[in-house]
C-alpha positions, 0 to 999 in steps of 0.5 A: 518478503512476507512469507507468512502471507505468501500465496497465489493471487492476482498481481494487483493483490500483492502490488496494492499491499506493497503500495500501501506499505510504501505510502505508510513509510514514505508517500504516494510518489514513492508508491507510484514510482514503485508501481511504474518500475514494477510494470516496466520490469514486468513489461505489463500493466497491472489492471484495476490497481485502484480497485486493489488499493481500495481492497488493501486499505479496507482490509488494513482499516480494522487493525492498522494500529497493530502494524506499529511494532513492525515499523518500529523494528524497521527503524521507524518509531515515528509510525506509531498507532495514531500516525498509522491511522492518520496516514491510512486515512489519507491513503483511503481518502486519496484512493477512494476519490480518484479514478486511478490511483497511479494517475493513468 
């Protein structure tokens, strides 16, 4: 839980940040699996998740390199600044070129 960023927002806001984080740590399949599990557990569909994914990606774009120390602390020293930039670009390309980021 990122308590420093806690607040009230639409579900898609937090879900898109979690999806981006999981993509950076793993891949789209993991991000999509978490989304499906979340929607099943909550018994709802999060509207416009593709729009929220674009929002999170564009907000992360300016400073993604600064996330490297956080991932290193999580045991992922392979996610340095250049690798995070590369992965964010991959996420943005796939998110911005699909109609729905979770395949709906």
